[in-house]
N, C-alpha and C positions, 0 to 999 in steps of 0.2 A: 272629489265630490261630483255628483251627477247634477246636470242642469238640463232643463227643457227649453228649447229655443224655437222661435218662430222666425222663419226667414222670408223676407220680402224682396221684390225687385227694387233697387235703389231709386230708379227714375220714375217708374209707373206706380210703385207702391203695391203692386199685385202680389198676393200671397203665393209663395212658391212651395214651402213645405215646413213641417215641424220635425224636429229630431231631438234625440236624447244624446247628450255628449258628456264626456268626462273632462274635468279641468281642475287645476289647483285654485284658480280664482276666476272671476268674471271675464277678465280679458282673455285668458287662455281658453275658456269655454266658448266665448264668442268666436275666436279664431278657429277653433275646432268645428264649430257649427257651420261657419262659412266654407271651410275646406270640405266638409262632408257634403254640403248642398252642391258645391261646385262639381264634385266628383259624380254625384248622382244625376245631376241635371246637365252636365257638360257645358255649363255656363261659366262666364268669367267671374271670379270672386269679387272683383272690384265693382260688379254690377249688383251685388247683394248687400242687404242690410239686415241685421238682427234687430227686430222690433220688440220682441218680448223674450226675456231671458230670466229664468228664475231657478233657484236651487230646489232640487227635489228632496223631499224628506227621506231620511234614512229609514229603512224598514228594519224593525227589530225582530229578531228570531225569538218567538215565544218559548221555544224549548230551551234556549240559552238562559232566559230569565228564571225558568224553573230550576235549572242547575245552580244558579247563583243563590237562590233562596234556600236550597237544601243544605 
């Protein structure tokens, strides 16, 4: 599943970045988001917090729906 995450600095609360991550559940997605942010910003993962994490809607392929109806 895809998740949209908003990463903030743990102490200051300052916004660092948003990212799209994959995970089987919320915990896995949160860990992936922090790992991604740490790599991109070269900051310590323990200094980061995921403030907003939500599952993205799956996009349906309209062509696939047409084939199912036929």
